[in-house]
N, C-alpha and C positions, 0 to 999 in steps of 0.2 A: 220294601218301602224305604228302609234305612239306606240300602245300597243306592237306590235311585236318588235320594236326597244328597248323598255323598258325591255322586257323579255330577249332579247339577251344581253343587257347590264348587267342585273342582273346575267345571267349565267357567263358572262365573268369576273364579279367583283371578283369571287373567283377562277379564273383559275390559273394554275401553271405559266402561262406567267406573270400574274400580280405579283405573289409571287417573281418572278425572280428579280423584281426591287430592292427589299431589301435583298433577300436571294440568290444572284447570285451563290455563291460557292455551296450551297446545291442544287440549281436547276441544275447546270451543272453536278453535280455528279448523281443526280436522272435521268437526261435525258439519261444516259448511261445504266440504269438498265432495266430489263425486265418489271418492273412496268410501265415504260414510254411508252411502245409499246405493251400493251397486246391486242390491237385490230389489229393493223397492216393492212395488205391488205385482211384479211380474213372476210368472212361473218359469223357472230355469231348469234346463236339462242337467243330467249328471255331469256332463263335460263342462258345464259352465260354473257349477257350484264351487269347484275348487278355487276359482279365482274371484268369484263374485261374493263369496261368503267366507267366514273364517273357521267355523267349528263344525262344518258339515260332516266331516269324517268321524266326529264323536257322536253323531246321532242327533245333534241339535244344530240349528242354523242361526248364527249371529249375523245380523244384516251388516253388510259392508266389509271392507278390508280394514279390520280393526288392528289395534296396536300390536297385539301378540303375533299377528301375521308376519310382520316385518322385524319385530324386536326380540322374539324368542324369550319372552319374559319367563323366568323360572321362579321357584319358591323362595330362593335366597333374596331376590330383589323385592318380592312382595313382602317378605318378612323384615328385611333390614335396609332395603334401598340400595343394596350393593349392585354395582355395575359389573356384569360378568361378560366374558368373551362371547361374541356373537350377538349381543344386544344391540350394538350399533354397527351396521353393515353399510359401508359407503359404495359397494360395488354395483355396477350396472346389472350384474347377474341377478341380484335381488329383484329388481323391477322386471328383468327379462323373464322371470318365471311365469309372469302373466302377460306382459306386453310383448309377446312374440307370436308370429304365425297368425293365421286367420285374419280377423278384422282389427287386430291390435298389434301390428308389426313394427312398432317404433324401435324395439330393441334390435330387430334384424337390420333395419335401416342404419341405426347408429353404428353397428359393427362395421359398416362400409365407410363410415365417415372419418375425416381427419381427427375429429375429437377423440375417437377411440384409440388413436395412436399418439396422443399428445405427450405421453411419457417418453417418447423417443428423443425429445429435447431434454437434456439433462443439466443444462447450465443452471446453477442456483438462482441467477437473476430472473429466470423464467418461471419459477414455481407459482407465482401469483396467477398465472394464466394456464399453466400446463399441468398442474397437480390439482385434482378435483377438490380435495379438502381445503387446500390453500385458497383456491379461487372462491369457494363458498364463504369462507371466513373473512377473507380480506376484501373481496370485491362487493360482496352482498351483505355481510354482517358487520362491516365496519371495524374489523380487528386490525391490529398492526401486523407486521410481518410474522408469518407463522414459521416455526422451526420445522425442520424435516420431520415427516411422519413415518412410522414404522411400516405401514402398508399403503403406500401412495396409490391413488386411483387416477385414471385419466379423466378428462372432462366428460362426465357421464350424466345420467338422468338427474341425479340429485344436485349436481352443480348448478343447473339452471332452474330446476323445478323444486319447490318445497313440498314434500309429500304430506306435510301437516297443513298445507293450505296457505294461500296468500290472497291479497286483494287484487292481484293481477290475473289476466287471462291465462287459463291453463295452469294456474298455480305457479306461474313463473316468479322468480325471485326479484325481477325488475320488470317494468312495463315492456311490452312486446316491441315497441318502437326503439327501446334503448338497450335491451339486454345484449345484443351482439356487440355493441360499442364498448362494453365493459372490457373486452379483450382485443377486439379487432380495431385497435387504434394505436397510434405510435407510442404514446405515453413516454416519449423521450428515451425509449429503450434502444440502444445501439450496441450491437455485438459484432465484433470482427468486421467493422466497417459496413455493417448492413443495417437497414432500417426494418424493424420487425412489424409485420402485419398492420399496415397503415390504411386498411380498407375504408374505414369510416371517413378519414380525412380525404382520401382520394375521391370517394363517392360524392362528398359534399359539393353541391353546386352543379352536378351533372344534369343532363336533360332528364334522366329518369328521376333524379331527386326532385327536380322542379315540378314534375308531374305527380309527386307523392308516392312513387314506387319505393317500397321498403325492402330490406334484406330478405325477409321471410317470404315476400311475394314471389321471388324466384328460387331462393335456396331452400325453402321449406314448403314448396308448392304441393298441394295435395288433391287438387281437383282431377280425378282420374278419368273423367268422362271422355272416352274415345282415344286417349293419348298414351295408354300404358306402355306400348313398345318404346316410346321416346321419353318416358317419365323417370326422373330420379327424384330430386326434391325430398320432401318429407324429412325424416331424421337422418338421411344421408347428408343433407345440407349441400348437396351438389346441385348446381343450377339445372332446372328442368326446362327444356326447350318448349314444352307445352305451355309454360307460363306466359311465353311471348304472345301466344295466340289465344289467350284467355279472353272471354267476352269483355273484360275490363281493359284490355290492351290493344291487340291487333287481331280482332276476330275475323277480318277479311283475308288473313294470310294463312299459310300452312307451315307444317313443321320444317319442310325443306327451306322455306324462306327464312325461318328463324335460324337454322344452322348456317345458312349461307351468310346472313347478316353478321353473325358472330365471327365467322371465319375471315370475312373481308376486313372487319374492324381489327381483329387480332393480328392478321398477317402484316398489316401496315405498321403497327406498333412493334411487332416482333422484329421486323427489319430495322426499325429505328433504334431499338434497344441494342441489337448486335452492332450496329454502326457506332453508337455512342460508347458502348463497352470497349470496343477496340481502341477508340481514341483515349478514353480514360485510362485504360490499362497501359497504353504507350506512355502517357505522362507519368504514371506510377513507376514504370520501368526506368524512365529517365532519371527520376529522383533517386531510385534505389541504386542505380549505377554510380551516381555521384556521391551518395550518402548511404553506404552499406548498412548502417544501423536502422535505416528507415524500413518499417515493415508494412507500410501502406494503411495502417489502421490508427496511427497516432494522430493527435490533433495539432501537432507542431513538430518542428525539427530543430536540432541543436546547431544553430548558426545565427550569426548577427547580420548576415547579408539581407538587406531589406528586400531586394528583388526575389531572392529565394523564399523568404518567409511569405511574401505576398503570393508568390506562385503556388506555394503549398496550401495557403488558405483557399485560393481559387480551386485548386485540385480537390480539396476536401469538400467544398461546396458542390462541385460537379459530381464527385463520387456519391454524395448523399442524395442528390436529386435522382441520379440513376438508380441507386439502391431503393429509393422510395417507389419508383415505378415498378422495379423488379419485385420488391417486397409485397406490393399489392396483389400480385399473382393473377390478375385478370387480363394481362396483356392489353391494358388500356380500355377494356370493355366497360369497366365501372365509370370511367370518365375519359373518353378519348381526347377531348380538347385539352384537359389538364395534363394528361400523360404526354401528349405531343409537345406541349409548351415546356414542360419540365425537361424533356430530353433535348430540346433545342437549346434551352438555357444551359444545360450541362455541357453540351458541345461547345458553346460559346465560351464558357468559363475554362474549359480544357484548353482551347486555343489561346486564350489570354494567358493561361499558365505557361504554355510552351514559349510564347513570346518573351515572357519574363525570364524563364529558365535559360533561354539562348543568350541572354545578356551576360550570363555568368558561367554556364557550362555547355558542353557539347551535347546537342540533342539530335539524334538521327531523324530522318523523315518519319512522320507519323501517318496513319491512315488518312487518306484524302489529299496528301501532298505528293507531288511528283518527285521521285528521287533523282537528284542531279547525276548524270552520267560522268564518271571520272574523266577529267580532261576535256569535257565538253566545251568549256570556254575557249581553250586553245585551238581545238578543231574548228570551231566557228570562226575564230580569227583568221586561221590559215585559209579557210574556204573564202572568206571575204577578200583577202589579199589576192587569191587566185582569180576571183571574179574581176577584180579591178585590173589585174595584169592582162587578162584576155580582152577586156574592153579597150585597153590602151593599145594593144597590138592591132585590133581591128581598125582603130582610127589611124 
């Protein structure tokens, strides 16, 4: 009997009820989540208990995914409040223990996503969106710039979801309609002459936006009915072609129509991007040839020549408009009208820059201009004289 009491006491010592004594706010929030009631009134098989309850392996069953399931609370913490290694785990692997395979494959999908590779970007300016801990604290918890962390994690489950619960759908850290914009917006971040992830700004005002289509409708689509061979979406965040023919969108179409529509739209903008890039790069090269210190990413150039300065300003504006469309990454599908307009404006600015540059420096023909054949003017003049001579002889 004494042994039994000790075992029960040992099990209770790490229970969520005991954590409540010091962490009441977190406990009350957690108690409203699905994690708190994963057992409920149902009878679960042995293969389910490991994820749906916490202490099954000890011979007792505590309902729900309790604190110790994720925090590995030990006796030192219970006795003194000390935070030990392993108590706070930011990795996606922690969630992946349960949220993988079978009917809960979010972890498997996430591993295929760009979010899982966010640490490939190492520029310190990018930590707020590319390091999970920094994103959580800065974008959602209102902290100032976080210093580098010892064990950085990519954008994973805990970046967007609060495991302790929130007032938002699926325990998201921000409303579903807003959470993607936390990172997928320009935020005035410019690196190496590039505009980073401006998807929200590009999408705004598009036809899809006007009809109320949100990021998650395509990029996190989960209606698997009949479309699995063509389905991505979910936590891969890759657009699902099946979303286009959902009953709420184009139910009279098929997958092939969806793919064809995307390809046609993207091909047109892809060609326009290549055309614009060739022109912008030619302007960049002309400036670099005349001013070797110019690296193409500065916002000005060391000269007092008004024409050159204005030309550089126009080039920078053209470069950034092109970078905006390229940085969006959808090849115009997010907003074809805006993408087309921005590329046309970039080309116009590039041509205006060339006109000003030619007032001061030599600029070779750029894409879209016909290169003048050397001596062509003299040849034309001689041909003209010959024609006149022949006419005079006939007369």
